C-alpha positions in Angstrom: 0.0 0.0 0.0 1.3 3.5 -0.9 2.2 5.5 2.1 0.0 8.5 2.9 1.8 11.8 2.4 0.0 14.7 4.1 2.4 17.3 2.7 2.4 16.0 -0.8 -1.0 14.3 -1.4 -2.2 12.6 -4.5 -5.2 14.2 -6.3 -7.6 11.4 -6.6 -10.6 13.1 -8.2 -12.1 16.5 -9.0 -15.7 17.6 -8.3 -17.2 20.5 -10.3 -20.4 22.3 -9.3 -22.5 24.9 -11.0 -23.4 27.4 -8.2 -25.7 30.3 -8.7 -27.2 33.0 -6.4 -30.4 34.9 -7.4 -29.0 38.3 -6.9 -30.9 39.8 -9.8 -34.1 39.7 -7.7 -32.7 42.6 -5.6 -30.7 44.4 -8.4 -27.5 43.5 -6.6 -24.6 43.8 -9.1 -26.6 45.8 -11.6 -24.8 48.2 -13.9 -25.4 50.0 -17.2 -24.6 46.8 -19.2 -25.2 43.9 -16.8 -28.7 44.8 -15.5 -29.8 41.4 -14.1 -26.8 39.4 -12.9 -27.2 36.3 -10.9 -23.8 36.0 -9.2 -22.5 32.6 -9.9 -19.4 30.4 -9.7 -18.0 27.4 -11.5 -16.6 25.7 -8.5 -14.2 22.8 -8.2 -12.9 20.7 -5.4 -9.7 18.7 -5.7 -10.1 15.5 -3.6 -6.9 13.8 -2.4 -5.8 10.7 -0.6 -5.0 12.8 2.5 -7.1 14.8 4.9 -7.0 17.9 2.7 -8.8 19.3 -0.3 -8.2 22.2 -2.7 -11.0 24.6 -3.5 -11.1 26.8 -6.6 -13.7 28.9 -8.5 -14.2 31.3 -11.3 -16.9 34.0 -11.2 -19.8 34.2 -13.7 -23.1 36.0 -13.9 -25.5 33.1 -14.4 -26.2 31.8 -17.9 -23.1 30.2 -19.3 -21.7 28.9 -16.0 -22.4 25.4 -17.4 -19.9 26.0 -20.1 -17.2 26.8 -17.6 -18.1 23.7 -15.6 -17.7 21.5 -18.7 -14.3 23.1 -19.4 -13.1 22.5 -15.9 -14.1 18.9 -16.1 -12.1 18.6 -19.3 -9.0 20.2 -17.8 -9.4 18.1 -14.7 -7.9 15.2 -16.4 -4.5 16.9 -16.2 -4.5 16.8 -12.3 -6.3 13.6 -11.6 -3.9 10.9 -10.2 -0.9 13.3 -9.8 1.0 14.3 -6.7 0.7 17.9 -5.7 4.5 18.4 -6.0 4.4 17.4 -9.6 2.4 20.6 -10.2 3.9 23.0 -7.7 7.6 22.2 -8.3 7.2 24.2 -11.5 4.0 26.1 -11.5 4.8 27.9 -14.7 5.2 24.6 -16.5 1.9 23.4 -15.1 0.2 26.6 -16.2 1.5 26.0 -19.7 0.1 22.4 -19.6 -3.4 23.9 -19.0 -3.1 26.6 -21.7 -1.1 24.8 -24.5 -3.4 21.9 -25.4 -3.4 22.9 -29.1 -7.0 21.8 -29.9 -8.6 23.2 -26.7 -6.4 26.3 -27.0 -8.0 27.1 -30.3 -11.2 28.0 -28.4 -9.2 30.9 -26.7 -6.3 31.1 -26.9 -5.9 32.1 -23.3 -9.2 33.9 -23.1 -12.9 33.3 -22.7 -14.5 30.2 -21.2 -11.4 28.1 -21.4 -9.3 30.7 -19.5 -11.9 31.1 -16.8 -11.9 27.3 -16.4 -8.1 27.4 -16.2 -8.4 30.0 -13.4 -10.7 27.8 -11.3 -8.4 24.8 -11.6 -5.2 26.8 -10.9 -6.8 28.5 -7.9 -7.8 25.1 -6.5 -4.2 23.9 -6.8 -2.9 27.0 -5.1 -5.5 26.6 -2.3 -4.4 22.9 -1.9 -0.7 23.9 -1.8 -1.3 26.6 0.8 -3.3 24.2 3.0 -0.6 21.6 2.9 1.9 24.2 4.0 -0.5 25.4 6.7 -0.3 29.0 5.5 -2.8 31.5 4.1 -2.0 32.0 0.4 -0.6 35.5 0.9 1.9 34.2 3.4 2.8 31.2 1.2 3.7 33.6 -1.6 5.4 36.2 0.7 7.6 33.4 2.2 8.8 32.3 -1.3 12.3 33.1 -2.3 12.2 35.5 -5.3 13.3 32.6 -7.5 10.2 30.6 -6.6 8.0 33.5 -7.6 9.7 33.6 -11.0 9.3 29.9 -11.5 5.5 30.3 -10.9 5.1 32.7 -13.9 4.8 32.0 -17.6 6.7 34.9 -19.2 5.7 34.0 -22.7 4.8 37.0 -24.9 5.6 39.6 -22.2 9.5 39.6 -22.2 9.4 42.8 -24.3 7.8 44.4 -21.2 9.5 42.6 -18.4 12.1 39.8 -18.5 12.5 37.1 -15.8 15.8 38.7 -14.9 14.2 42.1 -14.4 11.4 40.7 -12.4 13.8 38.8 -10.2 15.9 41.9 -9.6 12.7 43.9 -8.7 11.7 41.2 -6.1 15.1 41.1 -4.6 15.3 44.9 -4.4 12.0 45.1 -2.5 12.5 42.2 -0.2 14.0 44.3 2.6 10.7 46.2 3.2 8.6 43.1 3.8 8.7 42.8 7.6 7.9 46.5 8.2 5.1 46.4 5.7 3.7 43.2 7.3 3.6 45.0 10.7 1.7 47.9 9.1 -0.9 45.6 7.6 -1.3 43.7 10.9 -2.0 47.0 12.6 -4.3 48.7 10.0 -5.3 46.1 7.4 -5.3 46.7 3.6 -7.3 49.7 2.4 -10.6 48.9 0.6 -13.4 50.7 -1.2 -17.1 49.9 -1.3 -19.2 49.3 -4.4 -22.3 48.2 -2.5 -23.7 51.8 -2.2 -24.1 52.6 -5.9 -25.6 49.7 -8.0 -27.3 50.9 -11.1 -30.7 49.6 -10.1 -30.8 51.2 -6.6 -33.2 54.0 -5.8 -32.0 57.4 -4.7 -33.3 56.8 -1.2 -31.4 53.4 -1.0 -28.2 55.0 -2.3 -28.5 57.8 0.2 -29.1 55.4 3.1 -26.2 53.1 2.1 -23.8 56.1 1.8 -24.7 57.1 5.4 -24.3 53.6 6.7 -20.9 53.3 4.9 -19.6 56.5 6.5 -20.6 55.2 9.9 -18.8 51.9 9.2 -15.6 53.8 8.4 -15.6 53.8 4.6 -13.7 56.7 2.8 -13.8 55.4 -0.8 -17.1 54.8 -2.6 -18.0 53.7 -6.2 -21.0 54.6 -8.2 -22.2 52.9 -11.4 -22.8 55.2 -14.3 -23.7 54.9 -18.0 -27.4 55.8 -18.0 -29.0 59.0 -19.1 -26.4 61.8 -18.8 -28.5 64.1 -16.6 -29.4 61.2 -14.4 -25.8 60.1 -14.0 -24.8 63.6 -13.0 -27.7 63.9 -10.6 -26.8 60.6 -8.9 -23.1 61.5 -8.8 -24.0 64.8 -7.1 -26.2 62.9 -4.7 -23.3 60.6 -3.6 -20.8 63.4 -3.5 -23.2 65.4 -1.3 -23.6 62.4 1.1 -19.9 61.5 1.4 -18.5 65.0 1.5 -15.7 66.7 -0.5 -12.7 64.8 1.0 -13.7 61.2 0.6 -13.0 59.5 -2.7 -15.7 58.9 -5.3 -15.0 56.4 -8.1 -17.2 55.8 -11.1 -17.7 52.7 -13.3 -19.3 52.9 -16.8 -19.0 49.1 -17.3 -18.0 49.4 -21.0 -21.1 51.3 -21.9 -19.8 54.1 -24.1 -18.3 54.7 -27.5 -14.8 56.3 -27.3 -15.9 59.9 -28.1 -19.0 59.5 -25.9 -16.8 58.3 -23.1 -14.6 61.4 -23.4 -17.6 63.7 -23.4 -19.4 61.9 -20.5 -16.2 61.6 -18.4 -15.5 65.3 -18.7 -19.0 66.2 -17.8 -18.8 64.1 -14.7 -15.5 65.6 -13.7 -17.6 68.3 -11.9 -17.9 66.0 -8.9 -14.2 65.2 -8.8 -14.2 61.4 -9.5 -11.0 59.6 -8.4 -11.2 57.4 -11.5 -13.5 56.4 -14.4 -13.6 52.7 -14.8 -14.1 50.7 -18.1 -15.4 53.7 -20.1 -15.5 51.7 -23.3 -15.0 48.2 -24.6 -12.4 46.5 -22.4 -10.7 45.1 -25.6 -10.2 48.6 -27.0 -6.6 49.4 -25.9 -6.2 52.4 -28.3 -9.6 53.7 -27.3 -8.6 53.6 -23.7 -5.4 55.4 -24.5 -7.2 58.2 -26.4 -9.8 58.6 -23.6 -7.0 58.9 -21.1 -5.3 61.6 -23.1 -8.4 63.6 -23.6 -10.0 63.6 -20.1 -9.1 65.1 -16.8 -10.0 62.0 -14.8 -7.8 58.9 -14.2 -8.7 55.9 -16.2 -9.0 52.4 -14.5 -9.5 49.1 -16.3 -8.5 45.4 -16.2 -11.5 43.7 -14.7 -12.3 42.1 -18.2 -8.7 42.0 -19.4 -8.2 38.6 -21.0 -4.6 37.8 -20.1 -1.2 39.1 -19.3 -0.5 40.0 -23.0 -3.5 42.4 -23.0 -2.4 44.0 -19.8 1.1 44.4 -21.3 -0.3 46.3 -24.2 -2.5 48.5 -22.0 0.5 49.5 -20.0 2.8 50.0 -23.1 0.1 52.1 -24.8 -0.3 54.4 -21.9 -4.0 53.4 -21.7 -4.5 53.0 -17.9 -3.8 55.0 -14.8 -5.1 52.2 -12.5 -4.6 48.5 -13.1 -7.5 46.3 -12.0 -6.5 42.6 -11.8 -9.1 39.9 -11.3 -8.4 36.7 -9.4 -10.6 34.6 -11.6 -10.5 36.1 -15.1 -6.8 35.8 -15.6 -5.4 32.2 -15.3 -5.4 32.1 -11.5 -2.6 33.2 -9.2 0.2 32.5 -11.7 -0.9 35.1 -14.3 -1.9 37.6 -11.7 1.7 37.5 -10.4 2.9 38.4 -13.9 0.6 41.4 -14.1 1.7 42.6 -10.6 5.3 42.6 -11.7 4.6 44.4 -15.0 2.5 47.1 -13.1 5.4 47.6 -10.7 7.8 48.1 -13.6 5.5 50.6 -15.3 4.8 52.3 -11.9 1.0 51.8 -12.2 -0.9 51.3 -9.0 -2.9 48.0 -8.7 -6.4 48.3 -7.4 -7.9 44.8 -7.7 -11.5 44.1 -8.9 -13.5 42.1 -6.4 -17.1 41.5 -5.4 -19.3 38.7 -7.0 -18.9 35.2 -5.5 -15.5 34.8 -3.8 -13.6 37.5 -5.6 -13.1 39.5 -2.4 -12.0 36.3 -0.6 -9.4 35.5 -3.3 -8.0 38.9 -4.3 -7.2 40.1 -0.8 -4.4 37.6 -0.8 -3.0 39.0 -4.1 -3.2 42.6 -2.9 -1.5 41.8 0.4 1.3 39.9 -1.4 1.7 42.9 -3.9 2.2 45.3 -1.0 4.6 43.0 0.9 6.8 42.0 -2.0 6.2 43.9 -5.2 4.8 47.5 -5.0 6.6 50.6 -3.7 3.8 51.8 -1.3 0.1 51.8 -0.5 -0.4 55.2 -1.9 -3.3 55.3 -4.4 -4.1 51.6 -3.8 -7.4 50.2 -2.6 -9.1 46.8 -3.2 -12.7 46.6 -4.1 -15.2 45.2 -1.6 -18.8 44.2 -2.2 -20.8 43.2 0.9 -22.7 40.2 -0.6 -22.6 36.4 -0.2 -19.7 36.2 2.2 -21.8 34.2 4.6 -21.4 31.2 2.2 -17.7 30.9 2.8 -15.9 29.0 5.5 -13.3 31.7 5.8 -15.0 34.9 4.7 -13.3 38.3 4.4 -13.3 40.6 7.4 -13.5 44.4 7.0 -12.8 46.8 9.8 -13.0 50.6 9.2 -12.8 50.2 5.5 -9.8 47.9 5.5 -9.3 44.2 4.8 -8.1 42.3 7.9 -5.3 39.8 7.0 -6.7 36.3 6.6 -5.1 33.7 8.9 -6.6 30.4 7.9 -4.5 28.2 5.6 -5.5 28.3 1.9 -6.9 30.8 -0.6 -10.1 31.5 1.4 -12.1 29.8 -1.5 -13.9 27.0 0.4 -17.7 27.4 0.2 -19.8 25.9 2.9 -21.1 22.4 2.2 -24.7 23.4 2.8 -24.4 26.1 0.1 -23.1 23.5 -2.3 -26.5 21.8 -1.9 -28.9 24.7 -1.6 -27.5 26.8 -4.5 -26.5 24.2 -7.0 -28.1 24.8 -10.4 -30.6 23.8 -11.6 -31.6 21.3 -8.9 -30.8 23.0 -5.6 -33.7 23.9 -3.4 -33.2 27.6 -3.9 -33.6 27.3 -7.7 -36.4 24.8 -7.5 -38.3 27.3 -5.3 -37.7 30.1 -7.8 -38.8 27.8 -10.6 -42.0 27.0 -8.8 -42.7 30.7 -8.2 -42.1 31.4 -11.9 -44.5 28.7 -13.0 -47.2 30.1 -10.6 
């Protein structure tokens, strides 16, 4: 009989679940483009021959989650039956295994449904790795030698922006600050901003009430969804600015709604209320459009939530198309590719303000933001991580916010484990929650 190895378990199987939450019923998550999102996750569990599992997910908005589930099941064949160390000894090589299947890659390459599925699987492997090392993911990464970080990154197609040698030198240069920065985070946490006050479908009264509650809770950074009627956007922006006062930060998010010239006009009109940034003013794929908007407006431009891969981030940075880099823990290919973007952003001196919210994105991305500050970036100036106050009760190790700051997670793993009862109640389409909604719809 093969000896049980708790630090290097064998992955015996992978479970994949379609989880959906009916958030559209309360207009949670609504914006100018996505007006009826049902926050969802294609969720996978790596089962092992030891007393440990790995949990990973990718975030979706309802319909189409089943496509990600199918893709994860396909990719799962590449981990089933393997020792964890065969994946983690060279994480860049394992990432390439997932993204270089020539026939499956054709459906991307390295974008879309296949890339979302890759993110879920890689996130599960990192969660399993951190659990076996008995560390939260941020600490696992922060304790790595710089050479280990470099071995975790696929530098393909980005060496014209940053080479492995440059990245290694950057990590070594900034290693001396780690202990002092950790002490600061332990005292104060990582700064955050709230999006929960300004969803597109919320009434004025609800926005006003949520702003006041946010101020009482210690929030100093607030985001408003725009992209509707111009006069209505300006009225709502004035409302929020009036509630939060002149010194707190107000960010705006157009969620890809505008044409380039329209984005320039609308952003300049909204400059009246002093927005800290305008997010996704046009198609997230339009790199040159973002660059033009940035040149012709007086407001900082933020983007990256829907950026497909490290190559697209490279081009946005090289083209001078962003002031704020917004990584996403589940749209890029998991932890590995996010590390590449963090290093590029550091070289280009662009602050990283991660996208979060949805299902599990806050839980995941806090780890990446903490690692970025400890080991990569130069300071916390102009850096905040998004927070959306929904669905955290479904996680075993949910985020904790105190006075508008993320508190450092302490439990081993990537904070991605969803409660077992939720896996039953919210599975789609047969979970009790969805059966009840179906019954109401039929009535």
